[in-house]
C-alpha positions as CSV (number, residue, x, y, z in Angstrom):
1,M,2.9,24.2,28.9
2,A,1.0,23.1,25.8
3,K,0.7,19.4,25.4
4,V,2.6,17.7,22.6
5,Q,0.3,16.6,19.8
6,K,0.9,14.7,16.6
7,I,2.0,16.5,13.4
8,K,-0.7,17.6,11.0
9,G,-1.1,15.0,8.3
10,F,0.4,12.1,10.4
11,A,-2.1,9.6,11.9
12,D,-2.0,7.2,14.8
13,L,-3.3,3.7,13.9
14,F,-4.8,2.0,16.9
15,P,-5.3,-1.8,16.9
16,E,-8.8,-1.7,15.3
17,E,-7.4,0.4,12.4
18,A,-4.0,-1.3,12.3
19,A,-5.7,-4.6,11.8
20,K,-6.7,-3.5,8.3
21,Y,-3.1,-2.9,7.4
22,T,-2.0,-6.2,8.8
23,F,-4.7,-7.9,6.9
24,M,-3.8,-6.2,3.6
25,E,-0.1,-7.1,4.1
26,A,-0.9,-10.7,4.8
27,C,-3.1,-11.0,1.7
28,A,-0.4,-9.3,-0.4
29,R,2.2,-11.8,0.8
30,E,-0.2,-14.6,0.0
31,I,-1.1,-13.5,-3.5
32,F,2.2,-12.0,-4.6
33,S,4.2,-15.1,-3.7
34,R,2.0,-17.1,-6.2
35,Y,3.5,-14.9,-8.9
36,G,7.1,-15.3,-7.8
37,F,7.5,-11.9,-6.1
38,G,9.7,-11.6,-3.0
39,E,9.7,-9.0,-0.2
40,L,12.2,-6.2,-0.3
41,R,12.6,-3.6,2.5
42,T,14.3,-0.3,1.6
43,P,15.2,2.7,3.8
44,I,12.7,5.5,4.4
45,L,15.5,8.1,3.9
46,E,17.3,8.4,0.6
47,K,19.6,11.0,-1.0
48,T,17.5,13.8,-2.6
49,E,19.2,13.4,-6.0
50,L,17.6,9.9,-6.3
51,F,14.1,11.4,-6.6
52,Q,15.3,14.4,-8.6
53,K,16.8,12.1,-11.2
54,S,14.0,9.5,-11.2
55,I,10.8,11.4,-10.7
56,G,11.9,14.6,-12.4
57,E,12.7,18.1,-11.1
58,D,9.7,19.6,-12.9
59,T,7.1,17.5,-11.2
60,D,5.0,18.7,-8.3
61,V,6.3,15.9,-6.1
62,V,9.9,17.1,-6.3
63,G,9.1,20.8,-6.7
64,K,6.5,21.1,-3.9
65,E,5.8,18.0,-1.9
66,M,9.0,16.3,-0.6
67,F,10.2,16.4,3.0
68,T,13.8,17.4,2.3
69,F,16.5,18.5,4.8
70,P,20.3,18.6,5.2
71,D,22.0,16.1,7.5
72,R,24.9,17.1,9.9
73,K,27.3,17.0,7.0
74,D,25.0,19.2,4.9
75,R,24.0,16.4,2.5
76,S,20.5,16.7,1.2
77,L,18.2,13.8,2.3
78,T,14.6,13.2,1.5
79,M,11.9,11.0,3.2
80,R,10.8,8.8,0.4
81,P,7.7,10.2,-1.5
82,E,7.3,6.9,-3.4
83,A,8.8,3.5,-3.4
84,T,9.9,2.7,-6.9
85,A,13.0,4.9,-7.0
86,G,14.3,3.3,-3.8
87,V,13.7,-0.2,-5.1
88,V,15.5,0.6,-8.3
89,R,18.4,2.1,-6.3
90,A,18.7,-1.1,-4.2
91,F,18.5,-3.3,-7.4
92,I,21.4,-1.4,-9.0
93,E,23.5,-1.1,-5.8
94,S,23.2,-4.8,-5.0
95,K,24.6,-5.7,-8.5
96,T,22.4,-8.9,-8.4
97,Y,21.1,-8.3,-11.9
98,Q,22.2,-10.5,-14.7
99,P,21.3,-10.3,-18.4
100,G,18.2,-12.4,-19.1
101,N,17.2,-12.6,-15.4
102,I,13.8,-11.4,-14.1
103,S,13.7,-9.8,-10.7
104,K,10.4,-9.4,-8.9
105,F,10.0,-7.5,-5.6
106,F,7.2,-6.2,-3.4
107,T,7.4,-3.7,-0.6
108,F,5.2,-2.2,2.2
109,G,5.7,0.9,4.1
110,P,5.2,4.6,4.8
111,M,5.7,7.4,2.2
112,F,5.8,11.1,2.8
113,R,4.5,14.0,0.8
114,Y,3.9,17.6,2.0
115,E,0.4,18.1,0.6
116,R,-3.0,19.1,2.0
117,P,-4.2,16.2,4.1
118,Q,-7.5,14.8,2.8
119,K,-9.7,11.7,3.1
120,G,-7.6,8.7,2.4
121,R,-4.3,10.6,2.0
122,Q,-2.2,11.9,4.8
123,R,1.3,13.5,4.7
124,Q,2.5,10.1,5.9
125,F,0.7,7.5,3.9
126,H,1.3,3.8,3.3
127,Q,1.7,1.9,0.1
128,I,2.0,-1.7,-1.2
129,N,4.3,-1.8,-4.2
130,A,5.3,-4.5,-6.7
131,E,8.1,-4.1,-9.2
132,C,9.3,-6.4,-12.0
133,F,12.7,-5.8,-13.6
134,G,14.2,-7.4,-16.7
135,A,11.0,-8.1,-18.8
136,D,10.1,-5.8,-21.6
137,E,7.3,-8.2,-22.9
138,P,3.7,-7.0,-22.7
139,Q,2.9,-10.2,-20.8
140,A,4.8,-8.8,-17.8
141,D,2.5,-5.8,-17.7
142,A,-0.6,-8.0,-18.0
143,E,0.7,-10.3,-15.2
144,L,1.0,-7.3,-12.9
145,I,-2.6,-6.3,-13.6
146,L,-3.8,-9.8,-13.0
147,M,-1.9,-10.0,-9.7
148,L,-3.2,-6.6,-8.6
149,T,-6.8,-7.5,-9.3
150,A,-6.3,-10.9,-7.6
151,F,-5.0,-9.1,-4.5
152,L,-7.9,-6.7,-4.5
153,R,-10.4,-9.5,-4.8
154,R,-8.6,-11.3,-2.0
155,I,-9.1,-8.4,0.4
156,G,-12.8,-8.5,-0.5
157,L,-13.2,-5.6,-3.0
158,R,-15.5,-6.0,-6.0
159,D,-16.9,-2.7,-7.2
160,L,-13.8,-1.4,-8.9
161,T,-12.9,-0.2,-12.3
162,V,-9.6,-0.9,-14.1
163,E,-8.6,1.9,-16.5
164,L,-6.0,1.2,-19.1
165,N,-3.9,3.3,-21.5
166,S,-0.6,3.4,-23.4
167,L,1.8,6.3,-23.0
168,G,3.9,5.4,-26.0
169,C,7.6,5.2,-25.9
170,H,10.6,7.5,-26.3
171,E,10.3,7.1,-30.0
172,C,6.7,8.1,-30.5
173,R,5.9,10.2,-27.5
174,P,7.9,13.4,-28.6
175,A,5.6,13.9,-31.5
176,Y,2.6,13.5,-29.3
177,K,3.9,16.0,-26.8
178,Q,4.4,18.5,-29.6
179,A,0.8,17.9,-30.7
180,L,-0.3,18.6,-27.2
181,V,1.8,21.8,-26.9
182,D,0.4,23.0,-30.3
183,Y,-3.2,22.3,-29.0
184,Y,-2.6,24.1,-25.7
185,H,-1.1,27.2,-27.5
186,A,-4.2,27.3,-29.7
187,Q,-6.3,27.8,-26.5
188,D,-6.6,30.8,-24.2
189,K,-3.6,30.2,-22.0
190,A,-4.9,32.5,-19.3
191,K,-7.8,30.1,-18.7
192,F,-5.5,27.3,-17.6
193,C,-4.6,27.1,-13.9
194,E,-1.2,28.4,-12.9
195,D,0.2,24.9,-12.6
196,C,-1.0,23.9,-16.0
197,Q,0.4,27.0,-17.6
198,R,3.8,25.8,-16.3
199,R,3.2,22.1,-17.1
200,M,2.3,22.7,-20.8
201,E,5.9,23.7,-21.4
202,T,7.7,21.4,-19.0
203,N,5.5,18.3,-18.8
204,P,2.5,18.6,-21.2
205,L,1.1,15.2,-20.5
206,R,0.4,16.3,-16.9
207,V,-2.1,18.9,-18.0
208,L,-4.3,16.0,-19.0
209,D,-4.3,14.9,-15.4
210,C,-5.4,18.2,-13.9
211,K,-8.4,18.0,-11.7
212,V,-9.4,21.8,-12.0
213,P,-12.7,21.9,-13.8
214,T,-11.7,24.6,-16.3
215,C,-8.6,22.7,-17.3
216,K,-10.6,19.5,-17.7
217,E,-12.9,21.3,-20.0
218,L,-10.1,22.9,-22.0
219,V,-8.4,19.6,-22.7
220,K,-11.5,17.5,-23.6
221,D,-10.7,17.8,-27.3
222,A,-6.9,17.5,-27.0
223,P,-5.2,14.9,-29.1
224,V,-5.0,11.4,-27.6
225,I,-1.9,9.3,-27.3
226,T,-3.3,6.2,-28.8
227,D,-3.6,8.0,-32.1
228,H,0.1,8.6,-32.1
229,L,1.5,5.2,-31.1
230,C,4.3,3.7,-33.2
231,P,3.7,0.2,-34.5
232,D,5.7,-1.5,-31.7
233,C,3.8,0.4,-29.0
234,R,0.5,-0.5,-30.7
235,A,1.4,-4.2,-30.8
236,H,2.6,-4.1,-27.2
237,F,-0.7,-2.6,-26.0
238,A,-2.7,-5.1,-28.1
239,D,-0.9,-8.0,-26.4
240,V,-1.6,-6.6,-22.9
241,R,-5.2,-6.3,-23.7
242,A,-5.4,-9.8,-25.2
243,V,-4.1,-11.4,-22.0
244,L,-6.5,-9.4,-19.9
245,D,-9.4,-10.3,-22.2
246,G,-8.4,-14.0,-22.1
247,A,-8.3,-13.9,-18.3
248,G,-11.7,-12.2,-18.1
249,V,-10.4,-9.0,-16.5
250,A,-12.7,-6.1,-17.4
251,Y,-11.2,-2.8,-18.1
252,V,-12.0,0.6,-19.6
253,L,-9.7,2.3,-22.2
254,N,-9.0,5.8,-21.0
255,P,-6.8,7.7,-23.5
256,R,-6.6,10.6,-21.0
257,L,-5.0,8.4,-18.3
258,V,-1.4,9.5,-17.5
259,R,0.9,8.8,-14.6
260,G,2.1,11.6,-12.3
261,L,5.8,10.7,-12.6
262,D,8.1,11.2,-15.6
263,Y,9.5,7.8,-15.9
264,Y,6.4,5.9,-17.2
265,V,6.2,4.6,-20.8
266,R,3.8,2.4,-22.7
267,T,1.3,0.6,-20.5
268,C,-0.2,2.6,-17.6
269,F,-3.2,1.6,-15.5
270,E,-5.3,2.7,-12.6
271,V,-7.9,1.1,-10.4
272,T,-10.6,3.3,-9.2
273,S,-13.6,3.2,-6.8
274,N,-16.7,5.3,-6.6
275,D,-17.2,4.6,-2.9
276,I,-14.7,7.0,-1.3
277,G,-15.6,10.3,-2.7
278,A,-13.6,12.5,-5.0
279,Q,-10.3,10.7,-4.5
280,T,-11.2,7.6,-6.4
281,S,-7.8,6.1,-7.3
282,V,-6.8,3.1,-5.0
283,A,-4.0,1.7,-7.1
284,G,-2.0,2.5,-10.2
285,G,1.1,1.7,-12.1
286,G,2.7,0.9,-15.5
287,R,5.9,0.4,-17.4
288,Y,9.0,2.5,-16.8
289,D,11.7,1.3,-19.3
290,G,14.7,3.6,-19.0
291,L,14.3,4.5,-15.3
292,I,17.0,2.0,-14.3
293,R,19.4,3.3,-16.9
294,S,18.7,6.9,-15.9
295,L,19.9,6.0,-12.4
296,D,23.2,4.7,-13.8
297,G,22.1,1.1,-13.8
298,P,22.0,-1.4,-16.7
299,D,19.6,-0.9,-19.6
300,C,17.0,-3.0,-17.9
301,P,13.2,-2.6,-18.4
302,G,10.8,-2.3,-15.5
303,T,7.1,-2.3,-14.7
304,G,5.2,-2.1,-11.4
305,F,2.3,-0.7,-9.4
306,A,1.5,0.9,-6.1
307,C,-1.6,0.6,-3.9
308,G,-2.6,3.3,-1.5
309,M,-3.3,1.5,1.8
310,E,-5.3,4.4,3.4
311,R,-7.7,4.4,0.5
312,L,-8.0,0.7,0.5
313,A,-8.7,0.8,4.2
314,L,-11.7,3.1,3.6
315,L,-13.2,0.4,1.4
316,L,-12.5,-2.5,3.7
317,G,-14.9,-1.7,6.6
318,D,-14.1,-3.2,9.9
319,V,-11.4,-5.9,10.2
320,A,-11.6,-7.2,13.7
321,P,-8.3,-8.1,15.4
322,E,-8.0,-11.9,15.9
323,A,-9.8,-12.8,19.2
324,P,-7.5,-14.2,22.0
325,D,-7.8,-17.8,23.0
326,F,-8.1,-17.1,26.7
327,Y,-8.6,-14.5,29.3
328,L,-7.1,-15.3,32.7
329,A,-9.2,-13.6,35.4
330,V,-7.4,-13.1,38.7
331,V,-9.9,-12.8,41.5
332,A,-7.5,-12.9,44.5
333,P,-4.5,-10.6,44.7
334,E,-2.3,-13.3,46.1
335,A,-2.8,-15.3,42.9
336,A,-1.4,-12.7,40.6
337,N,2.1,-14.1,40.3
338,E,0.9,-17.7,39.9
339,A,-1.6,-16.4,37.2
340,M,1.2,-14.8,35.3
341,L,3.3,-17.9,35.3
342,F,0.3,-20.0,34.2
343,A,-0.4,-17.6,31.4
344,Q,3.2,-17.9,30.3
345,A,2.9,-21.7,30.2
346,L,-0.3,-21.3,28.0
347,R,1.5,-19.0,25.6
348,N,4.4,-21.4,25.4
349,K,1.8,-23.9,24.1
350,G,1.0,-21.4,21.3
351,L,-2.1,-19.9,22.8
352,R,-2.8,-16.1,22.8
353,G,-4.4,-14.4,25.7
354,E,-4.2,-11.8,28.5
355,V,-4.2,-11.7,32.2
356,S,-6.2,-9.3,34.4
357,F,-3.1,-8.5,36.5
358,A,-5.0,-7.5,39.6
359,G,-7.7,-8.9,41.8
360,G,-11.3,-7.8,41.5
361,S,-14.8,-8.9,41.9
362,M,-16.0,-11.9,39.8
363,K,-18.5,-9.7,38.1
364,S,-15.9,-7.2,36.9
365,R,-13.6,-10.0,35.8
366,M,-16.4,-11.6,33.7
367,R,-17.2,-8.3,32.1
368,A,-13.5,-7.9,31.1
369,A,-13.5,-11.5,29.8
370,N,-16.5,-10.8,27.6
371,K,-15.0,-7.6,26.3
372,S,-11.8,-9.4,25.4
373,G,-13.6,-11.7,23.0
374,A,-11.7,-14.7,24.3
375,G,-13.2,-18.1,23.7
376,T,-12.2,-19.3,27.2
377,C,-12.1,-17.6,30.5
378,L,-9.7,-19.1,33.1
379,I,-10.3,-18.1,36.7
380,L,-7.7,-18.1,39.5
381,G,-8.9,-17.3,43.0
382,E,-8.0,-18.3,46.6
383,A,-9.4,-21.9,46.2
384,E,-7.7,-22.5,42.8
385,L,-4.4,-21.1,44.2
386,A,-4.6,-23.5,47.2
387,D,-5.6,-26.6,45.1
388,R,-3.3,-25.9,42.1
389,T,-6.4,-25.9,39.9
390,V,-8.0,-23.5,37.4
391,T,-11.7,-22.9,36.7
392,V,-12.4,-23.1,32.9
393,K,-15.4,-21.3,31.6
394,D,-16.6,-21.7,28.0
395,M,-17.2,-18.2,26.7
396,A,-18.0,-19.1,23.1
397,G,-20.5,-22.0,23.5
398,N,-22.7,-23.1,26.4
399,R,-20.9,-21.0,29.0
400,E,-20.5,-24.0,31.3
401,Q,-17.5,-24.2,33.6
402,E,-15.4,-26.8,35.4
403,T,-12.5,-26.8,37.7
404,L,-9.4,-28.8,36.6
405,D,-5.9,-29.6,37.8
406,R,-3.6,-27.0,36.2
407,A,-0.9,-29.4,35.2
408,L,-3.4,-31.8,33.6
409,Y,-5.1,-28.9,31.8
410,L,-1.8,-27.8,30.3
411,A,-1.0,-31.4,29.3
412,S,-4.3,-31.7,27.4
413,L,-3.5,-28.7,25.2
């Protein structure tokens, strides 16, 4: 019988790799709380219609990439491909919104998309998201970018580029879309990839985001959105840039930058790195006024971002798990039970450590203690069991050791 193996595109994260994710989450909690964001946890499973209505049925995500299946009552359910729609659903369903109130949430967790696994992106991947509801001011967009860059600095990343654009609003974008369609039709349609031939009719902005070299060449002279902004969108974008300029955040204006989901308007941004190969984006987001209303909620503006944790993990290098405080070496089998109880007493004092469980030679126990990285090795053998003592060996400093009464040792901690 063939052994059961993990599903393609789903990864196991052992302690050394998981430590990176724990570190990123801890840094996000630290930084985001400074900006008034609180943690929200939403379900992995949602009704399929949530993503059809929010992301758009014409997008690749909904059309090709979602893990969707019927439940036992034949209701269509989907494993979340992104976090924002679920956060908006929770915000609406909770009815905690009030006119004039600002709600700020951040989330962590796995997302699921059926696409070709690649470096930094699996079919199950993890994101850090932040969402701000109730503020249509450009300062809210700028604050998110400031918070994102502060988080990225906190985890130790420096060689990054912030790309910035405005996508216009529902007032000025239709004219821009038409200008794009007119431009596409003036080209040789057959030279576009199959996806772009479809997108130019259903979602013309997405053609600008295509990574196929021939498509990139065909759109290099296409109209740019910043030439079609209405006065309000132009002023909004200018204020976002003014705050970033004042805070000393460097950015690059990229009029070709679009978001992959239909609900974005006005400010959009992306953070990229040149250190992880072709897939350079590590974070991105923007404003999505109208999304909450489209999901039968109040007419409430929103803005947010998402960070791909797998791609950030590629940039982090090694993040060593925190070393234990002690390693308790049992060198006499009859001391095993007493050792376990002594270790429990140490843990009740707030210390972290492990027990060797079984007897063994002193040499093998010392090798295990060294491997553990513990600052202190505690030794229990026949003599220590009889005398109710413990031998304490300094593993981090001079490696000297002394034998102490166990009760007095515990009392000294």
